[in-house]
Structures are given as C-alpha cells and as structure tokens.
C-alpha positions in Angstrom: 10.3 -38.3 87.9 13.2 -38.8 85.5 12.9 -35.3 84.3 13.3 -34.0 87.9 16.3 -36.1 88.4 17.9 -34.8 85.2 17.3 -31.2 86.3 18.9 -31.9 89.7 22.0 -33.4 88.0 22.2 -30.4 85.7 21.9 -28.1 88.7 24.7 -29.9 90.5 26.9 -29.6 87.4 26.2 -25.9 87.1 27.2 -25.4 90.8 30.4 -27.3 90.1 31.2 -25.0 87.2 30.5 -22.0 89.3 33.2 -23.2 91.8 35.8 -23.7 89.1 38.8 -21.5 88.7 39.4 -19.7 85.4 42.2 -22.2 84.6 39.9 -25.1 85.2 37.1 -23.6 83.1 39.5 -23.0 80.2 40.8 -26.5 80.4 37.3 -27.9 80.2 36.4 -25.7 77.3 39.6 -26.9 75.5 38.7 -30.5 76.1 35.3 -30.0 74.5 36.9 -28.0 71.6 35.1 -24.8 72.6 36.4 -21.2 72.4 38.3 -20.4 75.6 38.5 -16.6 75.0 36.5 -14.0 77.0 35.6 -12.9 80.5 35.4 -15.6 83.1 31.6 -15.2 83.5 31.3 -15.7 79.7 33.5 -18.8 79.9 31.5 -20.4 82.6 28.2 -19.6 80.7 29.7 -21.2 77.6 30.6 -24.4 79.5 27.2 -24.5 81.2 25.4 -24.2 77.8 27.5 -27.0 76.4 26.7 -29.2 79.4 23.0 -28.3 79.0 23.1 -29.6 75.4 23.8 -33.1 76.7 20.5 -32.9 78.7 18.5 -31.2 76.1 16.9 -34.4 74.8 15.8 -35.2 78.4 14.7 -31.8 79.6 11.5 -30.3 78.2 12.3 -26.7 77.3 10.3 -24.2 75.3 12.4 -22.9 72.4 12.0 -19.5 70.9 12.1 -19.3 67.1 15.4 -18.4 65.5 15.6 -17.4 61.8 17.6 -19.4 59.3 19.6 -16.2 58.4 20.4 -13.0 60.2 21.2 -9.8 58.3 23.5 -7.8 60.5 23.6 -4.0 59.7 24.9 -0.8 61.1 24.0 2.4 59.2 26.2 5.5 59.0 24.3 8.8 58.6 24.9 12.5 58.2 25.6 14.3 61.4 26.9 17.6 62.9 28.7 18.1 66.1 26.6 19.4 69.0 23.5 19.9 66.9 20.3 18.5 68.3 17.3 17.6 66.2 19.5 17.0 63.2 17.7 15.3 60.3 20.1 12.4 59.8 20.2 10.8 56.4 21.7 7.4 55.8 25.0 7.6 53.8 26.2 4.0 54.2 24.1 0.9 54.2 26.2 -2.3 54.9 24.7 -5.7 55.6 26.5 -8.9 56.6 24.5 -12.1 56.1 25.0 -14.9 58.7 23.7 -18.4 58.4 22.5 -19.5 61.8 23.0 -23.2 61.1 26.6 -22.9 60.0 27.3 -20.0 62.3 29.2 -18.3 59.5 29.1 -15.2 57.2 27.9 -16.1 53.8 27.6 -12.8 51.9 28.1 -9.0 52.3 26.2 -6.1 50.8 27.5 -2.5 50.9 26.4 0.7 49.3 26.9 4.4 50.0 24.0 6.7 49.7 23.7 10.3 48.4 22.0 12.6 50.9 19.4 15.1 49.5 18.4 17.2 52.4 21.9 18.1 53.5 24.0 17.0 50.5 27.2 18.5 51.7 28.8 16.5 54.5 30.1 18.3 57.6 33.8 18.1 58.4 32.7 16.4 61.6 30.8 13.7 59.7 33.7 13.0 57.3 36.2 12.8 60.2 33.9 10.5 62.2 32.8 8.1 59.4 35.7 8.4 57.0 33.1 8.9 54.2 34.2 11.7 51.8 32.1 14.2 49.8 33.2 12.6 46.6 32.0 9.2 47.7 28.4 10.4 48.5 28.3 12.6 45.4 28.9 9.5 43.3 26.4 7.4 45.1 22.7 6.7 44.4 19.9 8.2 46.4 18.2 6.2 49.2 15.2 4.8 47.2 17.6 3.4 44.5 19.9 1.8 47.1 16.9 0.4 49.0 15.7 -1.2 45.7 19.2 -2.9 45.4 18.9 -4.1 49.0 15.5 -5.7 48.1 17.0 -7.3 45.1 19.9 -8.7 47.1 17.6 -10.1 49.7 15.5 -11.7 47.0 18.6 -13.3 45.4 19.2 -15.2 48.6 15.5 -16.1 49.0 15.3 -14.2 52.3 11.9 -13.5 53.8 10.4 -15.8 51.1 12.1 -19.2 50.9 14.1 -18.7 54.1 13.3 -17.2 57.4 15.4 -14.1 58.2 15.6 -11.2 60.5 17.8 -8.1 60.7 20.1 -7.5 63.7 21.4 -4.2 65.0 23.4 -2.8 67.8 20.5 -1.4 69.8 17.2 0.2 68.5 18.6 3.3 66.8 19.2 2.0 63.3 15.6 1.0 62.5 13.8 3.1 65.1 15.5 6.4 64.3 17.8 6.5 61.2 15.6 4.3 59.0 12.4 6.0 60.1 13.8 9.5 59.5 15.2 8.4 56.1 12.0 6.9 54.9 10.2 10.1 55.9 12.8 12.3 54.1 12.6 10.1 51.0 8.8 9.9 51.1 8.6 6.1 50.8 6.8 3.3 52.6 9.1 1.3 54.8 9.4 -2.4 54.0 7.8 -5.0 56.3 11.2 -6.4 57.3 12.2 -3.2 58.9 9.4 -3.2 61.5 11.0 -5.8 63.8 14.6 -6.8 64.4 17.1 -8.4 66.7 18.5 -6.0 69.2 21.9 -7.6 69.8 22.9 -5.2 72.6 19.8 -6.0 74.6 20.1 -9.8 74.1 23.9 -9.8 74.8 23.3 -8.0 78.1 20.6 -10.4 79.2 22.6 -13.5 78.3 26.1 -12.6 79.3 25.1 -10.1 82.1 27.7 -7.7 80.6 26.3 -4.4 79.2 28.0 -2.0 76.9 28.7 -0.8 73.4 30.2 -2.7 70.5 33.8 -2.6 71.8 32.7 -3.7 75.3 30.7 -6.6 73.9 33.8 -7.7 71.9 36.0 -7.4 74.9 33.6 -9.5 77.0 34.1 -12.3 74.4 37.8 -11.9 74.4 37.9 -10.1 71.0 39.1 -6.7 69.8 37.6 -4.4 67.2 38.9 -5.1 63.7 39.0 -2.2 61.2 38.0 1.5 61.6 35.3 2.4 64.2 32.3 4.2 62.6 33.1 2.7 59.2 29.7 1.2 58.6 31.0 -2.0 57.0 33.6 -2.5 59.7 31.1 -1.9 62.5 28.8 -4.4 60.9 31.5 -7.0 60.4 32.4 -6.8 64.1 28.8 -7.0 65.1 28.5 -10.1 62.9 31.5 -11.6 64.7 29.6 -11.2 68.0 26.5 -12.9 66.4 28.6 -15.8 65.2 30.2 -16.3 68.6 26.7 -16.2 70.3 25.6 -18.9 67.9 28.7 -20.9 68.7 27.8 -20.5 72.4 24.4 -22.2 71.6 22.4 -19.0 72.3 19.1 -18.7 70.6 18.9 -15.4 68.8 15.2 -14.4 68.3 13.5 -11.2 67.2 13.3 -9.1 70.4 12.6 -5.5 69.3 9.7 -4.0 67.3 8.8 -0.7 65.8 5.4 -0.6 67.5 7.1 -0.7 70.9 8.1 3.0 70.5 6.2 6.3 70.3 7.1 7.8 67.0 5.0 10.9 66.9 8.2 13.1 67.0 9.4 11.9 63.6 6.4 13.6 61.9 8.4 16.9 62.1 10.8 15.6 59.5 8.0 15.1 56.9 7.0 18.8 57.1 10.6 20.0 57.3 11.6 17.9 54.3 8.6 18.8 52.2 9.6 22.5 52.6 13.3 22.0 51.9 12.9 19.4 49.1 9.5 20.0 47.3 10.0 17.0 45.0 9.6 14.6 47.9 6.1 13.3 48.6 4.8 12.5 52.0 4.9 8.7 52.8 1.6 7.0 52.4 2.4 4.8 55.4 2.2 6.7 58.7 4.7 4.3 60.3 7.3 5.4 57.7 8.0 8.4 59.9 9.0 6.2 62.8 7.6 3.7 65.3 3.9 3.9 65.7 
C-alpha cells in the first residue's frame, strides 16, 4: 500500500518536471548542486533521477550490476580511403580507467602498435589519425603491447580483486578491430574482450538522443576536447561521457557481447594473413577471428 503511494507521488513529481520550463529545470538543478549543462530533455532526466534517489529506499527496484571500474577505450587502426575489406591493424591502444564510485578518471594507458601486415601507413591513415610512420616503426607489435595491457590491468587488480568492464563507442572496437587483430597476430583473445559496455547504445536508450561521440557530448552540453581520431583524445572524451552518466546516477552495465554477432566473415583474415606473413600461426581459439 505504502509502496503504491510512493510510486504515485514519484509519478506526480515527474509530471511536474515535464511541465517545467528550461529555466525552471536549470534552477532546480542548481539548487541541488547538479550539472545544469545539456539538452533540455537531458536536464529533465537528470532532475528526475535525482528525485527518484529520494524514493529509492522506499521503492523496490531491480538493479543491474555495475562494475567497480570501467576501462574506456577507442582503438585507431590502419585504413585506406575507399578500400573495402581492408585488414585493419590496431596502431593505437589507449585506455582511460574510471572509478564508478568516485565517478572520476584514476589512470591512463596508451601505446602505439607496429602493424605487420601493412607496415607502411597510407597517407589517408596518417592524415586521419595523426599517427606518423616513425611512430609505428618505433612501436612494439600487438602481442607485446597486449602483454603490457594485461600487466597494467593486473597492477590495478582489475578482473581479479575488482570487478571491471571495458566500454567502447559502439560494437566496432571489440567486434571488428580486436577480432581482426587477434586473427592477424595469431593469438587467443583474452576473456575480458568477449563482453563490453556499448556506450552509444546505452546513451541512446537513456537520453533518447542518438549519434556519434560529438553528438553525445553536445547532448550533455559538452564539446570535443583535443584532436578527433586521436585514439587517446577520443577515449578521454568518451570517458567524460561515462563520468557524466555516472553523475546522472545512470547504472552502466555490460550490454554487448561477442557471441551476439556472426563472425564467420573474419576467418578470411586468417588465411590472407598466413599467406602474407608466414611466421604468424593460426589462433587456437576460433573466436579470436571475431564474434562466434
């Protein structure tokens, strides 16, 4: 009985918020010391979530699990203009670590990677990413960089002492780039790459505003900081979105998985790579070629 009454009160408050002007919503957010930047729909949602917190101890609600830490990443890879079926190789691997309790960035990892299948970067790739030939020539190969990533994760106790998940802007980083790279390098993909947080999907469902990184930032009243298509800058900006979502009391769970996709098409890279780079062995894990 009491629960129904509380839900009714919450519904009335939400209706009141819906009828507020933008100025009234911003004033309420300021009074509660909440961020007042962003699209009006986002501002109203932010205020509603704050109000809902006051009722949380009275309303029974099933909560989805959110990890203690989120590793935000955005790969950069080799590419060529207007070439389909291009075997992309990862050339920059940046990670920004976010603590979901403090809603803040706690560490950053970055490493460039030397491609082996197409070791010479195209002019288009360098112009797009800002990564030079000298940079990748001086970098380690992917298996070596991946080992450093594993050591970095271990140094923070991630996936062992603390729950953690990776977060990306869409499915492409792990479904496509990472799958192709593991196939090219002939290595088994780590368990942590089999599921992730698809921020673009979650953002669209929560804020009902769909779009790329710049559009998500704009929805939150932010602008892109840095150089677009610089992997680290893209990752830092995606992490800013994650931190704001956490500040808006949004639960950020794993919502995308490798086994949700058909990956048979990635097998072609194994055969193509074995022919071009004989020293590479085929991966022992079939899923290394992509989502099974």
